[in-house]
C-alpha positions in Angstrom: 0.0 0.0 0.0 1.3 3.4 -0.9 1.6 6.2 1.7 -1.0 8.3 -0.2 -3.4 5.3 -0.1 -2.6 4.9 3.6 -3.5 8.5 4.1 -6.8 8.0 2.3 -7.6 5.0 4.6 -6.8 7.1 7.7 -9.3 9.8 6.6 -11.8 7.0 6.0 -11.6 6.1 9.7 -13.2 9.4 10.7 -16.7 8.8 12.1 -19.2 10.7 9.9 -21.5 13.3 11.5 -24.2 12.0 9.2 -25.0 8.6 7.8 -22.8 8.1 4.8 -25.4 6.1 2.7 -22.6 5.2 0.2 -22.6 8.7 -1.3 -19.6 9.7 -3.3 -17.1 12.3 -2.0 -18.5 15.1 -4.1 -22.1 14.6 -2.9 -20.9 14.3 0.8 -18.9 17.5 0.4 -21.9 19.4 -1.0 -24.2 18.0 1.7 -21.8 19.0 4.5 -21.4 22.5 3.0 -25.2 23.0 3.1 -25.6 21.5 6.6 -22.7 23.6 8.0 -24.2 26.8 6.6 -27.6 25.8 7.9 -26.2 25.3 11.4 -23.7 28.2 11.4 -26.1 31.0 10.5 -28.6 30.5 13.4 -25.7 29.7 15.8 -24.0 33.0 15.1 -27.3 34.9 15.4 -28.6 33.1 18.5 -25.2 33.0 20.4 -24.5 36.6 19.4 -27.8 37.8 20.9 -27.2 35.8 24.1 -23.6 36.9 24.6 -24.5 40.5 23.8 -27.5 40.3 26.2 -25.3 39.0 29.0 -22.6 41.7 28.6 -25.1 44.6 28.2 -26.8 43.7 31.5 -23.7 45.1 33.2 -24.9 48.5 31.9 -28.5 47.8 32.9 -29.5 47.5 29.3 -31.4 44.3 28.5 -31.7 43.1 24.9 -33.2 39.8 26.0 -34.3 38.9 29.5 -32.2 36.0 30.7 -35.3 34.5 32.5 -37.0 34.2 29.0 -33.9 32.9 27.2 -34.0 29.2 28.1 -35.2 27.9 24.8 -32.7 30.0 22.8 -29.9 28.8 25.0 -30.9 25.2 24.5 -31.0 25.7 20.7 -27.7 27.4 20.6 -26.1 24.5 22.6 -27.5 22.0 20.2 -26.3 23.9 17.1 -22.8 25.0 18.2 -21.7 21.6 19.6 -22.3 20.0 16.2 -20.7 22.5 13.9 -16.9 21.7 14.6 -17.2 18.0 13.6 -19.2 19.0 10.5 -16.4 21.4 9.6 -13.6 18.9 10.3 -15.3 16.2 8.2 -15.9 18.7 5.3 -12.2 19.8 5.4 -11.0 16.2 5.5 -13.2 15.1 2.6 -11.9 18.1 0.5 -8.4 17.0 1.4 -9.2 13.4 0.4 -10.4 14.7 -3.0 -7.2 16.8 -3.4 -4.7 14.0 -2.7 -6.3 11.6 -5.3 -3.9 13.1 -7.9 -0.9 13.5 -5.7 2.2 11.4 -5.6 4.3 10.5 -2.5 6.9 12.7 -1.0 9.5 12.6 1.8 7.9 13.3 5.2 4.5 11.8 4.5 5.0 9.0 7.1 5.2 11.6 9.9 2.2 13.5 8.5 0.2 10.2 8.4 1.0 9.4 12.0 0.0 12.9 13.1 -3.2 12.7 11.1 -4.1 9.3 12.6 -3.7 10.8 16.1 -5.9 13.8 15.2 -8.7 11.5 13.8 -8.5 9.2 16.8 -9.1 12.2 19.1 -12.0 13.3 16.9 -13.6 9.9 17.0 -13.5 9.6 20.8 -15.7 12.6 21.2 -16.7 12.3 24.9 -13.2 11.4 26.1 -11.7 14.5 24.5 -14.6 16.9 24.8 -16.1 15.9 28.2 -16.0 19.4 29.7 -18.1 21.0 27.0 -20.4 18.0 26.7 -21.1 18.0 30.5 -21.6 21.8 30.5 -23.9 21.5 27.5 -26.0 18.8 29.1 -26.2 20.7 32.4 -27.2 24.0 30.7 -29.8 22.2 28.7 -31.3 20.4 31.7 -31.6 23.6 33.7 -32.9 25.3 30.6 -35.7 22.8 30.3 -36.4 23.2 34.0 -36.6 27.0 33.5 -39.0 26.6 30.6 -41.3 24.4 32.8 -41.2 26.5 35.9 -40.8 30.0 34.4 -39.2 32.2 37.1 -39.4 29.3 39.6 -36.0 27.9 38.8 -33.6 29.3 41.4 -30.5 28.1 39.5 -31.1 29.5 36.0 -29.7 32.9 36.9 -26.3 31.3 37.6 -26.1 29.8 34.1 -24.7 32.9 32.4 -21.1 32.3 33.1 -21.3 28.5 32.4 -22.9 29.4 29.0 -20.2 31.8 28.2 -17.6 29.2 29.3 -19.3 26.6 27.0 -19.0 28.9 24.0 -15.5 29.8 24.9 -14.3 26.2 25.2 -16.0 25.2 21.9 -14.4 28.1 20.0 -10.9 27.5 21.6 -10.9 23.8 20.8 -12.1 24.5 17.3 -9.3 27.0 16.7 -6.6 24.6 18.0 -7.8 21.5 16.2 -8.4 23.4 12.9 -4.9 24.8 13.2 -3.5 21.2 13.6 -5.5 20.1 10.5 -4.3 23.0 8.5 -0.7 22.3 9.5 -1.0 18.6 8.7 -2.9 18.7 5.5 -3.2 21.7 3.3 -0.2 23.8 4.1 2.7 21.3 4.3 1.4 18.8 1.8 1.0 21.4 -0.9 4.4 22.9 -0.2 6.2 19.5 -0.2 4.3 18.3 -3.3 5.1 21.5 -5.3 8.7 21.6 -4.1 9.4 18.0 -5.2 7.6 18.5 -8.4 9.8 21.6 -9.1 12.9 19.5 -8.4 11.8 16.8 -10.7 11.0 19.1 -13.6 14.2 21.1 -13.0 16.6 18.1 -13.0 
């Protein structure tokens, strides 16, 4: 097996966010693009309103009363926790499509090992994301309680900081993992590939 084919098999180990249904790469890419946009737009709007509301309360200006925000918070948690994995899968599928026409180069062994480690971590979601998962579940449970009791939930008022922490952790982990994927896939592979192609054509 060539190292490029090994890389393709490593990408194939990633657990799909959605059922694959034997779709081709192109169809899966298009589907993930649509779903990512459909999740991203309401997430930005909803989370933006919530964060702005929390911070503006400091100046006694309320865009949205926190007591009435439980449903919006629950929706935002459900949307934002799904987006990173959709984005990683989309990026990896695009990379899989790109390397179909590539030949091997020195250093691909190390890149394949690093990619395998990244995908292993993505596949074991709870083990590597337990903080935000527990936070998300806790926020959602108290949000449902708040919706059922109205102003009778004595704990909902304390959920502002955990909600901000939840958003912060999701964004921080996304930035770090996306950075690793960029470093492993698109940047170095294209540089190595173009560099060795240049050498071959020159000599």
